[in-house]
C-alpha positions as CSV (number, residue, x, y, z in Angstrom):
1,M,-7.8,-63.8,14.6
2,G,-10.3,-61.7,12.6
3,R,-10.5,-64.2,9.7
4,S,-11.2,-67.1,12.1
5,R,-14.0,-65.3,13.7
6,T,-15.6,-64.5,10.3
7,F,-15.3,-68.1,9.2
8,F,-16.9,-69.2,12.5
9,A,-19.8,-66.8,11.9
10,I,-20.4,-68.1,8.4
11,K,-20.4,-71.7,9.7
12,F,-22.9,-70.6,12.3
13,L,-25.2,-69.1,9.8
14,C,-25.0,-72.2,7.6
15,G,-25.8,-74.3,10.6
16,I,-28.8,-72.2,11.4
17,F,-30.0,-72.4,7.8
18,L,-29.7,-76.2,7.7
19,F,-31.5,-76.4,11.1
20,L,-34.4,-74.3,9.8
21,S,-34.6,-76.3,6.7
22,C,-34.8,-79.5,8.7
23,S,-37.3,-77.9,10.9
24,N,-39.5,-77.2,7.9
25,E,-39.3,-80.8,6.9
26,N,-40.2,-82.0,10.3
27,D,-43.0,-80.0,11.8
28,S,-42.9,-82.1,14.9
29,E,-39.8,-80.1,16.2
30,I,-41.8,-76.8,16.4
31,G,-43.5,-77.8,19.6
32,K,-40.3,-78.2,21.5
33,D,-39.0,-75.6,24.2
34,L,-37.0,-72.7,22.9
35,Q,-33.3,-72.6,23.7
36,L,-31.3,-69.3,23.6
37,I,-28.3,-69.5,21.3
38,V,-25.3,-67.0,21.7
39,S,-22.4,-67.3,19.3
40,P,-19.5,-67.2,20.0
41,N,-19.5,-68.0,23.7
42,N,-16.1,-66.4,24.1
43,L,-15.2,-63.2,22.3
44,E,-11.6,-62.1,22.2
45,L,-10.7,-58.6,21.1
46,L,-7.5,-56.5,20.8
47,Q,-7.2,-53.0,22.3
48,G,-9.3,-50.6,20.2
49,E,-11.0,-53.5,18.3
50,S,-14.8,-54.2,18.2
51,G,-16.5,-57.5,17.7
52,T,-19.8,-59.1,16.9
53,I,-22.0,-61.8,18.5
54,F,-25.2,-63.4,17.2
55,I,-28.3,-64.2,19.2
56,S,-30.9,-66.8,18.0
57,S,-33.0,-69.7,19.4
58,Q,-33.4,-73.3,18.8
59,P,-35.9,-74.1,17.6
60,E,-37.1,-71.0,15.9
61,G,-39.4,-68.9,17.9
62,R,-40.5,-65.5,19.1
63,F,-39.2,-63.9,22.3
64,E,-37.6,-60.8,23.8
65,W,-33.9,-60.6,24.9
66,R,-31.7,-58.2,26.8
67,I,-28.2,-57.8,28.2
68,G,-28.2,-58.5,31.9
69,S,-25.2,-58.2,34.2
70,K,-21.9,-57.3,32.7
71,P,-18.7,-55.3,33.5
72,N,-18.9,-51.6,32.9
73,W,-16.1,-51.6,30.4
74,I,-18.1,-53.8,27.9
75,S,-20.8,-52.3,25.7
76,F,-23.4,-53.9,23.4
77,S,-25.4,-52.3,20.6
78,P,-28.2,-53.0,20.6
79,S,-28.5,-54.1,24.2
80,S,-32.0,-55.6,23.8
81,G,-34.4,-56.8,21.1
82,I,-37.1,-59.2,19.8
83,L,-36.4,-62.3,17.9
84,D,-39.1,-63.8,15.7
85,G,-37.4,-66.7,13.9
86,T,-34.5,-64.4,13.0
87,I,-30.9,-63.8,14.1
88,D,-29.8,-60.6,15.8
89,E,-26.3,-59.3,15.2
90,I,-24.9,-57.4,18.2
91,L,-21.8,-55.0,18.1
92,V,-19.5,-55.4,21.1
93,T,-17.1,-52.6,22.1
94,T,-14.8,-52.0,25.1
95,E,-13.6,-49.0,27.1
96,V,-10.2,-50.0,28.3
97,S,-9.4,-47.1,30.6
98,G,-8.3,-48.4,33.9
99,L,-7.6,-52.0,32.7
100,T,-4.3,-53.7,33.3
101,V,-1.8,-54.6,30.6
102,G,-2.4,-58.1,29.2
103,W,-5.7,-60.0,29.0
104,N,-8.8,-58.7,30.8
105,T,-11.9,-61.0,30.8
106,G,-15.5,-60.1,31.8
107,T,-18.6,-62.4,31.9
108,V,-21.8,-61.1,30.3
109,E,-25.4,-62.4,31.1
110,I,-27.9,-62.5,28.2
111,I,-31.5,-62.9,29.3
112,S,-34.5,-63.9,27.1
113,S,-38.3,-63.9,27.9
114,S,-38.9,-67.5,26.9
115,A,-35.6,-69.1,25.8
116,G,-33.7,-69.0,29.0
117,K,-30.5,-67.2,29.5
118,K,-26.9,-67.6,28.5
119,F,-23.4,-66.5,29.8
120,M,-20.5,-65.5,27.6
121,D,-17.0,-64.2,28.1
122,V,-15.6,-61.1,26.5
123,S,-11.8,-60.7,26.7
124,V,-9.7,-57.7,25.6
125,F,-5.9,-57.6,25.3
126,I,-4.3,-54.4,26.5
127,E,-0.9,-53.7,24.9
128,T,1.9,-51.9,26.7
129,P,0.8,-48.3,26.3
130,Q,2.7,-46.0,23.8
131,I,4.5,-43.3,25.8
132,S,6.1,-40.0,24.9
133,Q,9.8,-39.6,25.7
134,M,11.9,-36.6,25.0
135,A,15.7,-36.4,25.4
136,I,18.5,-33.8,25.0
137,S,22.0,-34.6,24.0
138,K,23.8,-32.6,26.8
139,N,23.5,-32.7,30.5
140,I,24.6,-29.0,30.8
141,L,25.0,-26.1,28.4
142,E,28.4,-24.7,29.1
143,F,30.0,-21.5,27.7
144,D,33.7,-21.0,28.5
145,Y,35.0,-17.4,28.8
146,Q,35.6,-17.0,25.1
147,E,33.0,-19.4,23.8
148,D,29.9,-17.6,22.5
149,S,27.9,-20.5,20.9
150,T,27.2,-24.1,21.4
151,E,24.7,-26.7,20.1
152,F,22.6,-29.6,21.4
153,Y,20.0,-32.0,20.1
154,I,16.4,-32.5,21.1
155,K,15.3,-36.1,20.4
156,N,12.0,-38.0,20.2
157,I,12.9,-41.4,21.7
158,G,9.3,-42.4,22.6
159,G,6.3,-43.8,20.8
160,L,4.3,-40.6,20.1
161,D,4.9,-37.6,18.0
162,F,5.0,-34.2,19.8
163,N,5.3,-30.5,19.4
164,W,8.1,-29.0,21.6
165,T,9.0,-25.6,22.9
166,I,11.9,-24.0,24.8
167,N,11.1,-21.5,27.6
168,N,14.1,-19.1,27.8
169,Q,13.8,-16.3,30.3
170,N,17.1,-14.6,29.6
171,D,17.8,-11.9,27.0
172,Y,21.5,-12.6,26.8
173,L,21.0,-16.2,25.5
174,T,19.2,-16.9,22.2
175,V,18.2,-20.4,21.1
176,S,17.3,-21.3,17.5
177,P,14.9,-22.8,16.8
178,D,12.9,-22.5,20.0
179,S,10.0,-24.6,19.0
180,G,9.0,-27.3,16.5
181,F,7.5,-30.7,15.7
182,L,9.3,-34.1,16.2
183,A,8.0,-37.4,14.8
184,I,8.9,-40.6,16.4
185,G,12.7,-41.2,16.2
186,D,13.5,-37.8,14.9
187,S,15.8,-35.2,16.4
188,I,16.6,-31.5,15.8
189,L,19.8,-29.5,16.3
190,V,19.4,-26.3,18.4
191,T,22.0,-23.6,18.4
192,S,22.4,-21.3,21.4
193,I,24.3,-18.0,21.3
194,V,25.4,-15.8,24.1
195,D,25.4,-12.0,23.9
196,R,28.0,-10.8,26.4
197,T,27.4,-7.1,25.8
198,E,25.6,-6.5,29.2
199,L,27.3,-9.3,31.2
200,E,29.8,-8.6,34.0
201,T,32.6,-10.8,35.2
202,N,30.6,-13.6,36.8
203,I,29.4,-17.1,36.3
204,Y,25.8,-17.0,35.2
205,E,23.7,-20.1,36.1
206,Y,20.1,-20.8,35.2
207,S,18.1,-23.4,33.2
208,L,16.3,-23.7,29.9
209,N,12.9,-25.4,30.3
210,I,12.1,-27.7,27.4
211,G,8.5,-29.1,27.2
212,N,6.1,-30.7,24.7
213,N,2.4,-31.3,24.3
214,Q,2.7,-34.8,25.6
215,Q,3.4,-33.6,29.2
216,N,7.2,-34.2,28.9
217,A,9.3,-31.6,30.6
218,L,13.1,-31.3,30.8
219,E,15.5,-28.9,32.5
220,L,18.8,-28.0,30.8
221,P,21.2,-26.2,33.1
222,V,23.1,-23.4,31.6
223,N,26.5,-22.2,32.8
224,I,28.0,-19.1,31.3
225,K,31.5,-18.0,32.3
226,S,31.6,-14.3,31.6
227,Y,34.6,-11.9,31.7
228,K,34.4,-8.2,31.2
229,E,37.7,-6.4,30.9
230,E,37.8,-3.5,33.3
231,K,41.4,-2.8,33.2
232,W,43.8,-1.2,30.8
233,I,46.4,-3.8,29.9
234,L,50.0,-2.6,29.9
235,D,52.5,-4.0,27.4
236,N,55.5,-2.3,28.8
237,G,57.4,-5.0,30.7
238,Q,57.5,-5.5,34.4
239,I,56.7,-2.4,36.5
240,V,59.4,-1.7,39.1
241,D,58.3,1.6,40.7
242,A,55.8,4.3,40.1
243,E,54.7,7.8,41.3
244,Y,51.8,10.1,40.4
245,D,51.9,13.6,39.2
246,R,48.7,15.5,40.1
247,N,49.8,18.6,38.0
248,Y,49.2,16.7,34.8
249,D,47.3,13.7,36.1
250,K,50.0,11.3,34.8
251,I,51.5,8.1,36.2
252,I,55.3,8.0,35.9
253,A,56.6,4.5,36.1
254,V,59.8,2.6,35.4
255,S,59.9,-1.0,34.0
256,E,62.3,-3.8,33.3
257,F,62.1,-6.0,30.1
258,P,62.4,-3.5,28.5
259,N,64.2,-1.0,30.7
260,Q,62.1,2.1,30.3
261,I,60.5,5.1,31.9
262,L,56.8,5.5,31.2
263,N,54.7,8.6,31.1
264,I,51.2,7.1,31.4
265,N,47.9,9.0,30.9
266,P,45.3,6.7,32.6
267,V,42.4,8.7,31.1
268,S,43.3,8.6,27.5
269,Q,45.2,5.3,28.0
270,G,48.2,6.7,26.1
271,T,51.8,6.0,27.0
272,Q,55.0,7.7,26.2
273,S,58.2,5.7,26.8
274,L,61.9,6.3,26.9
275,D,64.5,3.6,26.9
276,L,66.9,3.5,29.8
277,N,70.5,2.5,29.7
278,L,70.2,0.3,32.8
279,P,67.6,-1.6,34.7
280,P,65.7,0.8,36.9
281,T,65.3,0.3,40.7
282,S,63.2,3.4,41.6
283,V,61.8,6.6,40.4
284,S,60.9,10.1,41.8
285,I,59.2,13.0,40.0
286,S,59.6,16.7,40.7
287,Q,56.9,18.6,42.5
288,D,56.0,20.5,39.3
289,G,55.8,17.2,37.3
290,N,58.3,18.2,34.7
291,F,61.3,16.1,35.6
292,A,62.1,12.7,37.1
293,V,65.2,10.9,38.4
294,V,65.6,7.1,38.1
295,G,67.7,5.0,40.3
296,H,70.0,2.3,39.0
297,D,72.8,0.2,40.4
298,G,75.7,2.7,40.5
299,Y,73.9,5.4,38.5
300,I,70.9,7.8,38.3
301,S,69.2,9.1,35.2
302,Y,67.8,12.6,35.0
303,I,64.8,12.8,32.7
304,N,62.8,15.7,31.1
305,L,59.2,14.4,31.3
306,S,57.8,17.1,29.0
307,S,60.0,16.0,26.1
308,M,60.7,12.5,27.4
309,E,64.4,12.9,26.9
310,L,67.4,11.9,28.9
311,I,69.1,15.0,30.3
312,Q,72.0,13.3,32.0
313,I,73.1,10.1,33.6
314,Y,75.2,10.4,36.7
315,S,77.3,7.8,38.5
316,V,76.7,7.3,42.2
317,T,78.6,5.3,44.8
318,T,75.8,3.0,45.7
319,D,73.2,0.5,44.4
320,V,70.2,2.8,44.6
321,F,67.3,1.3,46.6
322,D,65.1,4.4,46.7
323,I,65.4,7.9,45.3
324,V,63.9,11.3,46.0
325,L,64.0,14.3,43.6
326,G,64.0,17.6,45.6
327,P,62.6,21.0,44.5
328,N,66.2,22.3,44.9
329,N,67.4,20.3,41.8
330,W,69.1,17.7,44.0
331,A,68.6,14.0,43.9
332,Y,68.8,11.8,47.1
333,A,69.8,8.2,46.6
334,F,69.2,5.7,49.4
335,P,71.6,2.7,49.4
336,R,70.3,-0.9,49.1
337,V,73.1,-2.7,51.0
338,D,75.9,-2.4,53.5
339,Q,73.8,-1.8,56.7
340,H,75.0,1.5,58.2
341,E,75.1,3.8,55.3
342,R,74.6,7.4,54.2
343,I,72.3,9.2,51.7
344,R,74.0,10.0,48.4
345,C,73.2,13.6,47.6
346,I,73.7,14.6,43.9
347,D,73.6,18.1,42.7
348,L,71.9,17.7,39.3
349,S,73.4,20.9,38.0
350,T,76.9,19.7,38.4
351,G,76.7,15.9,39.1
352,N,78.7,16.4,42.3
353,E,77.9,13.8,45.0
354,T,78.0,14.4,48.8
355,Q,76.8,12.3,51.7
356,N,74.4,13.2,54.4
357,T,75.6,14.8,57.6
358,G,74.6,13.8,61.1
359,N,73.7,10.2,61.9
360,S,74.0,7.4,59.4
361,I,71.0,5.6,58.0
362,Y,70.3,1.9,57.5
363,A,70.5,0.4,54.0
364,G,67.1,-0.3,52.6
365,T,65.4,2.8,53.9
366,R,62.3,3.9,52.0
367,A,61.9,7.7,51.6
368,K,59.3,10.3,50.7
369,L,59.6,14.0,50.1
370,H,57.5,16.2,52.5
371,P,55.1,18.6,50.6
372,S,57.0,21.6,52.0
373,G,60.0,20.5,49.9
374,N,62.4,21.1,52.9
375,Y,62.4,17.6,54.4
376,I,62.6,13.9,53.6
377,Y,61.1,11.3,55.9
378,G,62.5,7.8,55.9
379,A,61.3,4.4,57.1
380,D,64.1,2.0,57.9
381,N,64.1,-1.7,57.0
382,G,65.9,-4.6,58.6
383,L,66.1,-3.0,62.1
384,S,64.1,-4.0,65.2
385,P,62.3,-2.0,66.4
386,S,61.5,-0.2,63.1
387,D,61.4,3.6,63.0
388,F,60.8,6.8,61.1
389,E,63.6,9.4,60.5
390,K,63.7,13.0,59.3
391,Y,66.3,14.7,57.1
392,D,66.7,18.3,56.3
393,I,67.5,19.0,52.6
394,S,67.0,22.8,52.5
395,G,70.8,23.2,52.2
396,G,71.2,20.7,49.4
397,T,73.2,18.0,51.2
398,A,70.8,16.1,53.4
399,H,71.3,16.4,57.2
400,Y,70.0,13.8,59.5
401,L,67.7,15.5,62.1
402,Y,66.2,12.9,64.4
403,D,64.0,9.8,64.5
404,S,60.6,9.2,66.1
405,P,60.2,9.4,69.9
406,Y,59.2,5.7,69.9
407,H,61.4,2.7,70.1
408,G,59.2,-0.4,70.0
409,D,56.0,1.3,71.1
410,F,54.5,1.4,67.6
411,E,55.3,-0.5,64.4
412,F,56.5,1.4,61.4
413,S,57.4,-1.7,59.3
414,G,59.6,-0.2,56.6
415,N,57.6,2.2,54.4
416,I,56.1,5.6,54.6
417,W,53.4,7.8,52.9
418,I,52.7,11.4,53.6
419,S,49.3,13.1,53.4
420,E,48.6,15.8,50.8
421,S,48.7,18.5,53.4
422,G,51.9,17.2,54.9
423,D,50.5,16.9,58.5
424,K,50.2,13.1,58.6
425,L,52.6,10.2,58.1
426,F,51.3,6.7,57.4
427,S,53.4,3.7,58.2
428,R,53.3,0.3,56.5
429,A,52.0,-1.1,59.8
430,R,48.8,1.1,59.3
431,N,49.8,3.3,62.2
432,V,49.3,7.1,61.6
433,F,51.7,9.7,63.0
434,N,51.7,13.5,63.1
435,A,54.2,15.5,61.0
436,S,55.4,18.8,62.4
437,E,58.2,21.4,62.2
438,N,58.3,21.0,66.0
439,Q,60.4,18.0,67.1
440,T,58.3,17.5,70.2
441,S,55.1,16.7,68.2
442,D,56.8,15.4,65.1
443,M,56.2,11.7,64.3
444,T,53.9,11.3,67.3
445,Y,51.1,8.7,67.2
446,S,47.8,9.9,65.8
447,G,45.7,6.7,65.2
448,K,45.5,3.6,63.2
449,L,43.8,2.4,60.0
450,F,41.4,-0.4,60.7
451,G,42.5,-3.9,59.5
452,E,43.6,-7.4,60.4
453,Q,46.3,-7.7,63.0
454,G,49.7,-8.0,61.3
455,K,48.5,-6.9,57.8
456,R,50.8,-4.3,56.3
457,I,50.2,-1.7,53.6
458,T,51.5,-2.3,50.1
459,T,50.4,1.0,48.6
460,M,48.1,3.8,49.6
461,D,47.1,7.4,48.9
462,S,45.1,10.1,50.5
463,H,43.1,13.1,49.1
464,A,42.2,15.9,51.5
465,E,39.4,17.5,49.5
466,A,37.7,14.2,48.8
467,N,38.3,13.2,52.4
468,V,39.5,9.7,51.4
469,I,42.3,7.2,52.0
470,Y,42.5,4.1,49.9
471,T,44.9,1.3,50.8
472,I,46.0,-2.1,49.6
473,V,47.5,-4.4,52.2
474,D,49.9,-7.3,51.8
475,E,48.4,-10.8,51.8
476,G,51.5,-12.3,53.5
477,L,52.2,-12.0,57.2
478,W,55.9,-11.6,56.9
479,D,58.3,-9.8,54.6
480,W,59.4,-13.1,53.0
481,D,55.8,-13.9,52.3
482,Y,55.2,-10.5,50.6
483,K,52.4,-10.4,48.1
484,P,50.2,-7.3,47.4
485,G,46.5,-7.8,48.1
486,S,43.6,-7.9,45.8
487,V,41.3,-5.6,47.8
488,V,41.2,-1.8,48.1
489,K,40.2,-0.7,51.6
490,K,38.5,2.7,52.0
491,Y,38.8,5.2,54.9
492,T,37.9,8.8,55.6
493,E,41.0,11.0,55.9
494,D,39.8,13.0,58.8
495,F,39.1,10.3,61.4
496,Y,40.3,7.1,59.6
497,N,36.8,5.7,59.6
498,F,36.6,2.4,57.6
499,Q,34.2,2.7,54.7
500,G,34.3,-0.7,53.1
501,E,36.4,-2.4,50.4
502,I,36.5,-3.1,46.7
503,E,37.9,-6.2,45.0
504,L,40.2,-5.5,42.2
505,P,39.0,-6.8,38.8
506,K,40.6,-10.1,37.8
507,F,42.7,-11.0,34.8
508,L,41.5,-13.6,32.2
509,G,44.4,-15.8,31.2
510,T,45.4,-19.4,30.6
511,D,46.6,-21.8,33.2
512,T,49.6,-24.1,32.8
513,N,47.2,-26.7,31.3
514,G,46.1,-24.3,28.6
515,N,42.6,-23.7,30.0
516,F,41.0,-20.3,30.4
517,S,40.9,-19.1,34.0
518,L,40.5,-16.0,36.1
519,F,43.5,-14.8,38.1
520,A,43.5,-12.4,41.0
521,S,44.8,-8.9,40.5
522,H,47.5,-7.8,43.0
523,G,47.7,-4.0,43.5
524,Y,51.3,-2.7,43.6
525,F,50.8,1.0,43.3
526,G,47.7,3.2,43.9
527,F,47.1,6.9,43.3
528,F,44.2,9.4,43.4
529,N,43.9,11.8,40.5
530,S,44.0,15.5,41.1
531,T,40.3,15.9,41.9
532,G,40.0,12.7,44.1
533,S,37.3,11.3,41.8
534,E,39.4,8.3,40.6
535,F,41.8,5.9,42.2
536,Y,44.3,4.3,39.8
537,V,45.9,1.0,40.7
538,I,48.8,-0.6,38.9
539,V,47.9,-4.3,39.1
540,K,49.7,-7.5,38.2
541,A,48.0,-10.9,37.5
542,D,48.6,-13.6,40.1
543,E,51.6,-15.7,39.0
544,E,50.5,-19.1,40.5
545,N,49.6,-21.6,37.7
546,N,49.5,-18.6,35.3
547,S,51.1,-19.1,31.9
548,A,50.9,-15.4,30.9
549,V,51.5,-12.9,33.7
550,R,50.5,-9.4,32.8
551,W,50.3,-5.9,34.2
552,G,47.4,-3.4,33.9
553,I,45.8,-0.3,35.3
554,S,42.5,-0.5,37.1
555,T,40.4,2.6,37.6
556,I,38.1,2.8,40.6
557,S,35.5,5.6,40.8
558,V,35.5,7.3,44.3
559,D,32.1,7.3,46.0
């Protein structure tokens, strides 16, 4: 288009030259009226391009000219002048802001003092504007529990170069590089790394803001799955039973797969183990913390905890459901089956077995030694209504004394815990009862621990000096739906005031599809240390959809 306009201008100048030559040869033309000549009459320009027009007269003469009416987006330089037998060359430019895409045409009026006036059209073609476009290769930046780095691309998919930056407001995520230049069609790989040092078990969600100097802005969501191990993982099989020794601040537990007794230091996270000859069913430790007895089907094992050695294994005439080690060097085995049964009383110095005197007990009774060392309290199972019972062991062989004064008035629900001072009995049903040497006031109702109706205690402990009671309740409503809960509930020991709850830390594992996932911790056994400053919970990972069930110890600081 530029060459055609140049050719036209040359032709026009030649024509003017011939015209002037002819005029010189024919003086009679000089006297004619002047006529304004504008060439070209229609000027077409591209966006950003300038053009030229020529102003003259026919015949040659002297006059003034100026630009009259015109659109504001068209400019002329010069915009006025004087012709005296000459030709004026005028520069035409356009300001296209606000014009539409495609052809835009405006009419221009050129006025002379004695040669009349002319109209011409100026047209400019507006191309589709070049725009800046920035893209990123991911819709979300995701970090799985054990994934610390990932990458994404920033791309220039528009028609303009740009400088880009990433606005990152979080110290635990670094991106590199975080700024740069991208030409049209280029891209850059950005690496992002998570520092999990200060992160807790949580899902952290926020966004990276990515912008450039062409007014493009993108938001890249970030999702970080973080897990902080807050437990001590146990690799000693499946925990069956456990008790706590406040003399040495040790957990004494028994396990299956392998069959062992474990002497666990929850502070140093050290464990001593002793292999057992048979699968254990229960454990009880002496009041001084130096010995333990382990129940089996048809046997009991007598253990020296100081040296972690087996002293003796004794046969008993029952499948041991629960066991109590008395301060009198006797062990008391409670039968698992056969309904109306009797306590097997074993003199550990001789191995002789006797059975309790007085009333029979019911198979499946849970038992605890009273701090006085003279009595055992039992909670029956499988009977309705449930009840507490008391047995005198001061003479070696246990003697059934009496049960509670209630028969259906209050729930007991099959397990029992005794306060440190020995004056309170806690039932699995969360009811609290008095303990006394006097039968009239013994096992009488004293209050209830706050909680949902029907929820039963899995494990609990109390500490008099710290004035605390911590419990974990079952998640199921019935015995067949038994599953220890995942929340520790806190109470005061003096008036059983509810003080809130703490969720047990979860396990990180893999589901049956091989994906990392968090699994709830279920608290099976809980104990205060000797000072009441820590509460230790033996926890097990939820088994549902879990390909690797594990046990651990969670330590909770007491407020």
